[in-house]
Structure formats: C-alpha cells, structure tokens
C-alpha positions in Angstrom: -48.4 85.4 9.9 -47.8 82.7 7.4 -46.3 79.5 8.7 -44.3 77.3 6.6 -45.3 73.7 7.2 -42.7 71.2 6.2 -44.4 68.0 5.0 -41.1 66.1 4.7 -40.6 65.6 8.4 -40.9 62.1 10.0 -40.7 58.7 8.6 -42.7 57.2 5.7 -44.8 54.1 6.2 -42.4 52.2 3.9 -39.4 53.1 6.1 -41.2 52.0 9.2 -42.2 48.7 7.6 -38.6 48.1 6.4 -37.2 48.9 9.8 -39.7 46.5 11.5 -38.8 43.8 9.0 -35.1 44.2 9.8 -35.7 44.1 13.6 -37.9 40.9 13.1 -35.1 39.3 11.1 -32.5 40.1 13.8 -34.8 38.7 16.6 -35.4 35.5 14.6 -31.6 35.1 14.1 -31.0 35.6 17.9 -33.8 33.3 18.9 -32.4 30.5 16.7 -29.2 30.5 18.8 -30.9 29.7 22.1 -31.5 26.0 21.4 -27.9 25.5 20.6 -26.9 27.3 23.8 -29.2 25.2 25.9 -27.8 21.9 24.2 -24.3 23.1 25.0 -25.1 23.8 28.5 -26.5 20.2 28.9 -23.4 18.7 27.4 -21.2 20.8 29.7 -23.2 19.6 32.7 -22.8 16.0 31.7 -19.1 16.3 31.2 -18.7 18.1 34.6 -20.7 15.2 36.2 -18.5 12.6 34.4 -15.4 14.4 35.8 -16.8 14.3 39.3 -17.5 10.6 39.0 -14.0 10.0 37.5 -12.4 12.0 40.3 -14.3 10.1 43.0 -13.3 6.8 41.4 -9.6 7.9 41.2 -9.7 9.0 44.9 -11.3 5.7 45.8 -8.5 3.8 44.0 -5.8 5.8 45.6 -7.3 5.2 49.1 -7.6 1.4 48.3 -3.9 1.4 47.2 -2.9 3.0 50.5 -4.4 0.0 52.4 -3.3 -2.7 49.9 -1.1 -1.8 46.9 -2.2 -3.2 43.6 -0.1 -6.2 42.7 -0.6 -6.4 39.0 -2.3 -4.8 36.1 -6.1 -4.5 36.6 -8.9 -3.7 34.3 -12.3 -3.5 35.9 -15.6 -1.8 35.6 -17.1 -0.1 38.6 -20.6 0.4 39.7 -22.7 2.5 37.3 -23.9 5.9 38.6 -27.2 7.3 37.5 -27.6 11.1 37.4 -30.6 12.8 35.8 -31.6 9.6 34.0 -28.1 9.2 32.5 -26.1 6.2 33.4 -22.4 6.9 33.8 -20.2 3.8 33.8 -16.8 4.2 35.3 -14.0 1.7 34.6 -10.3 1.7 35.5 -7.0 0.2 34.4 -4.0 0.0 36.6 -0.8 0.1 34.6 2.8 -0.2 35.8 5.5 1.7 34.0 9.0 2.4 35.3 8.1 1.4 38.8 5.2 3.7 38.9 1.6 2.4 38.9 -0.9 4.7 37.4 -4.7 4.5 37.3 -6.6 5.4 34.2 -10.2 6.0 35.0 -12.7 6.3 32.2 -16.3 7.3 32.6 -18.6 6.5 29.6 -22.2 7.4 29.0 -24.6 7.4 26.1 -26.9 10.3 25.3 -29.3 10.5 22.4 -27.4 7.7 20.5 -24.0 9.3 21.0 -21.2 7.8 23.1 -19.2 10.1 25.3 -16.3 9.5 27.6 -14.0 11.3 30.0 -10.6 10.0 31.1 -8.5 11.0 34.1 -5.0 9.7 35.1 -3.6 9.3 38.6 -0.8 7.6 40.5 -1.6 4.7 42.9 0.6 2.5 45.0 
C-alpha cells in the first residue's frame, strides 16, 4: 500500500504574501475615499440647510406681500441664521418685470475660507 503524496498542493508562502499585499492595497484605496465622502456629506447638509432658510425667507416675503404689496424694488439683508456654528446670511431683491414682481432670495455662508451661496426665485405681490 504505497500512497502517492503530492507535495504541490496548496499555496506557497510567496503567493500568500502577494495576495495579502494586494488585499492591503485595496483596503488602503477604499479607506482613502471615506474622508471625501464625509466632506461631501457635510457640504450637502449645508446646501440643504441653505435651501430651507431660503425657502422660509421666500415664504415670509410672499406672506408679507399678501398683507402689503411691495411698492418698488427692494434689496435687503435679513437676520442671519446660525446652524451648527455656520452663519447663513439671507438677503433678497424684489424686481418688477412685465408687471410681475419676483423675489430673488440668496443665502450666503462661509466655510473653511470658501464662500457658498444658494439662490431661489419666487413671485410676490
């Protein structure tokens, strides 16, 4: 009863080291993406907050125009809003064009030395 033992079965240590090296490189590449994803999520959150503030300002202007219509073109800053230590500054311009008065609401904020803004348009009386 002679058994033939095959010594070529399995992986060599070199193959295992190479495969571990490749897996490590892949994990490092994946890990380097996470800070960018986190930063993008923060920017998206800020833009969403600015949209909410602009929408609230536009609604406020519309309600004010229901009570007393705007007589002429107006350009004013509104009270700043602080959310998560970021100061959002809304402002608006009332423009009249072809018998339609429209409100242009812009919300500006500064984060890490960069200026950002969101603008919404609406119709007022």
